[in-house]
VMD Tcl script that draws the C-alpha trace (Angstrom):
set ca {
  {-11.84 -12.55 -21.76}
  {-12.07 -12.45 -17.98}
  {-11.37 -9.30 -16.04}
  {-8.60 -9.74 -13.48}
  {-10.17 -7.81 -10.65}
  {-8.04 -5.91 -8.17}
  {-7.89 -7.92 -4.95}
  {-9.25 -6.35 -1.78}
  {-10.63 -7.43 1.60}
  {-13.68 -9.57 0.98}
  {-17.12 -9.60 2.55}
  {-17.12 -13.39 2.24}
  {-13.73 -13.96 3.86}
  {-13.24 -17.36 5.52}
  {-14.56 -17.57 9.08}
  {-11.23 -19.05 10.25}
  {-7.95 -17.27 9.87}
  {-5.18 -18.82 7.82}
  {-2.65 -20.65 10.07}
  {0.06 -17.99 9.71}
  {-2.47 -15.24 10.54}
  {-3.75 -17.16 13.57}
  {-0.18 -17.46 14.87}
  {0.27 -13.70 14.59}
  {-3.09 -13.01 16.27}
  {-2.21 -15.29 19.20}
  {1.11 -13.50 19.64}
  {-0.49 -10.04 19.50}
  {-3.08 -10.97 22.14}
  {-0.30 -11.87 24.58}
  {1.17 -8.38 24.41}
  {0.09 -5.18 26.13}
  {-0.63 -1.91 24.40}
  {-3.56 0.31 23.50}
  {-2.57 1.01 19.86}
  {-1.20 -1.36 17.23}
  {0.00 -0.69 13.71}
  {-0.13 -3.74 11.43}
  {1.94 -3.09 8.34}
  {3.21 -4.85 5.25}
  {2.48 -5.19 1.52}
  {-1.09 -5.79 0.33}
  {-2.49 -9.28 0.46}
  {-0.86 -10.37 3.71}
  {-4.05 -10.17 5.79}
  {-3.67 -6.88 7.68}
  {-7.40 -6.18 7.65}
  {-8.33 -9.73 8.64}
  {-5.94 -9.76 11.62}
  {-6.99 -6.24 12.66}
  {-10.66 -7.22 12.68}
  {-9.93 -10.48 14.53}
  {-7.93 -8.51 17.10}
  {-10.78 -6.03 17.59}
  {-13.27 -8.88 17.86}
  {-11.16 -10.60 20.54}
  {-10.82 -7.39 22.56}
  {-14.61 -6.97 22.52}
  {-15.46 -10.64 23.10}
  {-17.34 -11.61 26.28}
  {-15.48 -14.93 26.57}
  {-12.14 -14.49 24.78}
  {-9.66 -17.35 24.47}
  {-5.89 -17.40 24.02}
  {-6.48 -17.74 20.28}
  {-8.98 -14.91 19.97}
  {-12.72 -14.33 20.15}
  {-15.04 -17.17 21.11}
  {-17.22 -16.57 18.04}
  {-20.40 -17.52 19.90}
  {-21.26 -14.66 22.28}
  {-23.56 -11.74 21.52}
  {-20.58 -9.42 21.11}
  {-19.01 -11.65 18.44}
  {-22.35 -11.85 16.66}
  {-22.67 -8.05 16.70}
  {-19.24 -7.72 15.07}
  {-20.14 -10.35 12.47}
  {-23.29 -8.48 11.44}
  {-21.52 -5.08 11.56}
  {-23.65 -3.60 14.36}
  {-21.37 -3.57 17.43}
  {-21.87 -0.27 19.23}
  {-18.36 -0.33 20.75}
  {-16.53 -0.85 17.45}
  {-15.74 2.14 15.22}
  {-14.64 1.23 11.69}
  {-12.67 4.13 10.22}
  {-12.61 3.25 6.52}
  {-12.83 5.14 3.21}
  {-16.47 5.41 2.16}
  {-15.82 3.33 -0.95}
  {-14.46 0.48 1.17}
  {-17.25 0.74 3.76}
  {-19.82 0.33 1.01}
  {-17.93 -2.59 -0.54}
  {-17.52 -4.47 2.73}
  {-20.98 -3.68 4.08}
  {-20.00 -1.55 7.09}
  {-22.63 1.13 7.80}
  {-21.98 4.81 7.20}
  {-23.34 7.60 9.35}
  {-26.82 8.81 8.43}
  {-25.77 12.12 6.86}
  {-23.10 10.52 4.66}
  {-25.50 7.80 3.55}
  {-28.16 10.39 2.68}
  {-25.65 12.41 0.64}
  {-24.58 9.34 -1.30}
  {-28.14 8.09 -1.81}
  {-29.23 11.48 -3.15}
  {-26.13 11.56 -5.39}
  {-24.96 14.87 -3.95}
  {-21.43 13.51 -4.16}
  {-19.49 10.35 -4.85}
  {-18.12 8.16 -2.03}
  {-14.66 9.21 -0.92}
  {-11.60 7.03 -1.49}
  {-9.88 8.72 1.45}
  {-10.66 8.58 5.16}
  {-12.38 11.91 5.61}
  {-11.63 14.29 8.46}
  {-15.33 14.32 9.45}
  {-15.15 10.56 9.98}
  {-12.04 10.99 12.14}
  {-13.87 13.58 14.25}
  {-16.74 11.12 14.67}
  {-14.20 8.51 15.81}
  {-12.79 10.90 18.41}
  {-16.33 11.56 19.70}
  {-16.97 7.80 19.73}
  {-14.06 7.27 22.13}
  {-15.62 9.69 24.62}
  {-19.01 7.97 24.81}
  {-19.89 5.50 27.54}
  {-19.39 1.87 26.57}
  {-22.56 0.02 25.62}
  {-21.24 -3.37 26.76}
  {-18.08 -4.99 28.07}
  {-14.99 -3.12 29.20}
  {-13.45 -1.94 25.93}
  {-14.11 0.25 22.93}
  {-12.14 -0.26 19.70}
  {-11.29 1.97 16.74}
  {-10.09 0.12 13.61}
  {-8.44 2.19 10.86}
  {-7.86 0.68 7.40}
  {-6.10 1.43 5.12}
  {-4.38 3.86 7.47}
  {-2.42 5.43 4.61}
  {-5.71 6.80 3.26}
  {-5.70 9.40 6.06}
  {-4.51 12.78 4.84}
  {-2.49 15.08 7.13}
  {-5.58 16.80 8.58}
  {-7.34 13.49 9.28}
  {-4.26 11.98 10.89}
  {-3.69 15.01 13.09}
  {-7.33 14.88 14.19}
  {-6.71 11.40 15.63}
  {-3.26 12.14 17.03}
  {-4.11 13.32 20.56}
  {-6.70 10.59 21.14}
  {-4.33 7.96 19.74}
  {-1.65 9.06 22.22}
  {-3.91 9.31 25.27}
  {-7.22 7.53 24.65}
  {-9.95 8.14 27.25}
  {-10.85 5.11 29.32}
  {-10.40 1.60 27.99}
  {-10.15 2.50 24.31}
  {-7.92 0.52 21.95}
  {-6.77 1.32 18.44}
  {-5.67 -1.01 15.67}
  {-4.38 0.56 12.47}
  {-3.66 -1.56 9.41}
  {-1.72 -0.30 6.43}
  {-0.26 -1.43 3.12}
  {2.04 1.61 2.93}
  {3.43 2.47 6.37}
  {5.94 4.88 4.83}
  {3.05 7.15 3.84}
  {1.90 7.59 7.45}
  {2.96 10.57 9.51}
  {5.93 9.77 11.77}
  {3.84 11.03 14.69}
  {1.20 8.37 13.97}
  {3.77 5.57 13.68}
  {5.55 6.63 16.88}
  {2.37 6.35 18.94}
  {1.66 2.74 17.96}
  {3.27 -0.59 18.70}
  {4.38 -1.93 15.34}
  {3.82 -5.38 13.89}
  {5.18 -6.37 10.48}
  {2.94 -8.95 8.79}
  {4.57 -12.32 8.16}
  {4.97 -13.46 4.56}
  {3.78 -17.10 4.46}
  {5.63 -19.98 2.86}
  {4.43 -20.49 -0.74}
  {3.52 -24.15 -0.27}
  {1.62 -23.44 2.96}
  {-0.32 -20.66 1.23}
  {-1.12 -22.91 -1.72}
  {-2.36 -25.69 0.56}
  {-4.59 -23.20 2.41}
  {-6.00 -21.88 -0.88}
  {-6.83 -25.44 -1.93}
  {-8.73 -25.98 1.32}
  {-10.64 -22.70 1.02}
  {-11.40 -23.33 -2.65}
  {-12.77 -26.82 -1.93}
  {-14.93 -25.47 0.90}
  {-16.34 -22.77 -1.38}
  {-17.11 -25.34 -4.07}
  {-18.90 -27.66 -1.62}
  {-21.10 -24.80 -0.44}
  {-21.98 -23.47 -3.88}
  {-24.95 -24.30 -6.08}
  {-24.77 -26.50 -9.18}
  {-24.62 -23.56 -11.57}
  {-21.53 -22.11 -9.92}
  {-18.23 -22.22 -11.78}
  {-16.07 -25.11 -10.61}
  {-13.20 -24.30 -8.25}
  {-9.78 -23.71 -9.85}
  {-7.46 -26.67 -10.28}
  {-4.25 -26.94 -8.27}
  {-2.27 -25.67 -11.27}
  {-4.63 -22.70 -11.63}
  {-4.39 -21.94 -7.91}
  {-0.61 -21.97 -8.24}
  {-0.85 -19.51 -11.15}
  {-3.11 -17.19 -9.13}
  {-0.75 -17.28 -6.14}
  {2.24 -16.56 -8.39}
  {0.30 -13.72 -10.06}
  {-0.38 -12.27 -6.61}
  {3.33 -12.35 -5.81}
  {2.78 -15.02 -3.15}
  {0.19 -12.95 -1.31}
  {-2.61 -15.37 -0.36}
  {-5.28 -12.76 0.43}
  {-4.94 -11.30 -3.07}
  {-5.18 -14.76 -4.63}
  {-8.21 -15.53 -2.44}
  {-10.04 -12.45 -3.75}
  {-9.69 -13.79 -7.30}
  {-10.95 -17.21 -6.21}
  {-13.95 -15.71 -4.43}
  {-14.94 -13.90 -7.62}
  {-16.05 -17.33 -8.87}
  {-13.83 -17.06 -11.95}
  {-10.46 -18.07 -10.56}
  {-9.81 -20.65 -13.27}
  {-10.59 -18.24 -16.11}
  {-8.49 -15.52 -14.49}
  {-5.54 -17.92 -14.23}
  {-5.83 -18.83 -17.92}
  {-5.99 -15.15 -18.91}
  {-2.94 -14.41 -16.81}
  {-0.92 -17.19 -18.40}
  {-1.73 -15.94 -21.91}
  {-0.99 -12.26 -21.21}
  {2.82 -12.05 -21.76}
  {2.88 -13.58 -25.23}
  {-0.25 -11.65 -26.23}
  {1.52 -8.40 -25.32}
  {4.59 -9.43 -27.31}
  {2.31 -9.94 -30.35}
  {0.58 -6.60 -29.74}
  {-2.78 -8.30 -29.21}
  {-4.86 -5.61 -27.50}
  {-7.83 -7.99 -27.17}
  {-5.99 -9.63 -24.27}
  {-6.73 -6.48 -22.23}
  {-10.16 -5.75 -23.71}
  {-12.17 -6.32 -20.52}
  {-9.60 -5.10 -18.02}
  {-9.91 -1.92 -15.99}
  {-7.06 0.50 -16.68}
  {-5.62 0.19 -13.17}
  {-5.64 -3.62 -13.46}
  {-3.97 -3.52 -16.87}
  {-1.22 -1.17 -15.69}
  {-0.60 -3.31 -12.60}
  {-0.31 -6.48 -14.72}
  {2.07 -4.79 -17.19}
  {4.26 -3.55 -14.34}
  {4.53 -7.14 -13.13}
  {5.36 -8.32 -16.64}
  {8.05 -5.63 -17.00}
  {9.53 -6.67 -13.65}
  {9.68 -10.33 -14.62}
  {11.24 -9.66 -18.02}
  {13.90 -7.60 -16.30}
  {14.80 -10.23 -13.69}
  {14.84 -13.02 -16.29}
  {17.20 -10.95 -18.41}
  {19.40 -10.67 -15.31}
  {19.40 -14.45 -14.89}
  {16.95 -14.63 -11.97}
  {13.59 -16.38 -11.63}
  {10.37 -14.47 -12.48}
  {8.05 -13.61 -9.61}
  {4.59 -13.00 -11.08}
  {4.53 -15.23 -14.18}
  {5.66 -18.76 -14.83}
  {8.85 -18.80 -16.90}
  {7.14 -20.91 -19.58}
  {4.44 -18.24 -20.03}
  {6.91 -15.46 -20.83}
  {7.84 -14.77 -24.47}
  {10.64 -17.14 -25.55}
  {14.11 -15.64 -25.71}
  {14.49 -16.84 -29.28}
  {11.77 -14.47 -30.50}
  {11.98 -11.63 -28.00}
  {15.28 -9.89 -27.29}
  {14.65 -7.12 -24.81}
  {17.24 -4.49 -23.99}
  {17.75 -3.14 -20.48}
  {17.27 0.39 -21.80}
  {13.88 -0.48 -23.32}
  {12.74 -2.13 -20.10}
  {13.90 0.82 -18.00}
  {12.05 3.27 -20.23}
  {8.93 1.09 -20.18}
  {9.03 0.76 -16.39}
  {9.31 4.54 -16.02}
  {6.34 5.11 -18.34}
  {4.20 2.54 -16.51}
  {5.04 4.15 -13.17}
  {3.93 7.56 -14.48}
  {0.75 6.05 -15.94}
  {-0.08 4.34 -12.64}
  {-0.07 7.71 -10.85}
  {-2.67 9.14 -13.23}
  {-4.67 6.03 -14.06}
  {-7.79 7.33 -12.27}
  {-8.13 10.19 -14.77}
  {-11.08 9.90 -17.19}
  {-9.16 8.50 -20.14}
  {-10.87 6.77 -23.06}
  {-10.45 3.16 -21.90}
  {-10.29 1.61 -25.37}
  {-7.67 4.04 -26.67}
  {-5.65 3.80 -23.47}
  {-5.53 0.00 -23.58}
  {-4.50 0.13 -27.25}
  {-1.70 2.52 -26.30}
  {-0.57 0.31 -23.40}
  {-0.50 -2.75 -25.66}
  {1.43 -0.95 -28.39}
  {4.00 0.29 -25.91}
  {4.33 -3.19 -24.38}
  {4.98 -4.73 -27.79}
  {7.70 -2.19 -28.56}
  {9.40 -2.71 -25.21}
  {9.24 -6.51 -25.40}
  {10.66 -6.62 -28.92}
  {13.38 -3.99 -28.64}
  {16.92 -5.14 -29.30}
}
mol new
graphics top color blue
foreach p $ca { graphics top sphere $p radius 0.5 }
foreach p [lrange $ca 0 end-1] q [lrange $ca 1 end] { graphics top cylinder $p $q radius 0.2 }
display resetview
């Protein structure tokens, strides 16, 4: 069984933006403003566009389409060492993406005094405010990139507020979020907003094919072969049409196996086969079951499923699901998702999730 890993921004993201992201970047570069808020659901490329925007602002020879990619400034961004770029990220994400932490934080984590934070800490925000007041090391601009912006608590957000409203000198901010509604209204009001564009499914699939082929050509002989077109389609459907999420699965090197596991999941849950979730993290299992519950509900209503292919769902002849059972299941999954980070026994929890799924899927 292959674990369906939770998609996230990738260290090995393609060097070129997807066409729909490049169009948005070009449009943003034509507009004035010192603070941007890029918002939308996960998987639409907020982080990628935010970083490309920051890179273009810092570039020594920028073009209408963004950074030149060849100057010393672009190289410094690529290797995560640009002195005029402040990356305000949760510590867990900084470690995952390879962005350096300050010396004290790194020492604390190395000595295991504490675990890396999943929130953007107030100390990091204070460092960002101090960063804006330093003299530029090169060029004419300094940039603060905040992602995911919803990971700022009230104290952290308020720490940035004054600087965000009136930044000293030529300082620019770009905030990217997957949950704009969780941001303070005062933060949103001080930024120019941009809603990320949801790409056409066929365009996204074609781009994934190109990226997948490129990855396969650059890999060694022992690497797992790139997913087929049908498997890429399954991954994109599983991601709800969000190409960045599908790309993260492909870059894991197990895209084909993940697609096969995804296709088998609905009927396995209807049978009560807990082995289908054996290697899944609890958060991943809950997310997948929420998608399954959603699709069963819309199919019952006569609409098309969003996350699974209709043929992969349990046949109507053997599974008759009531609206009441689906509503109760959806409510339980929502409650479980809020507490999924608690130290449950993974094996027992997955057994419980499977048992509950079987009941809900087979309730008349």
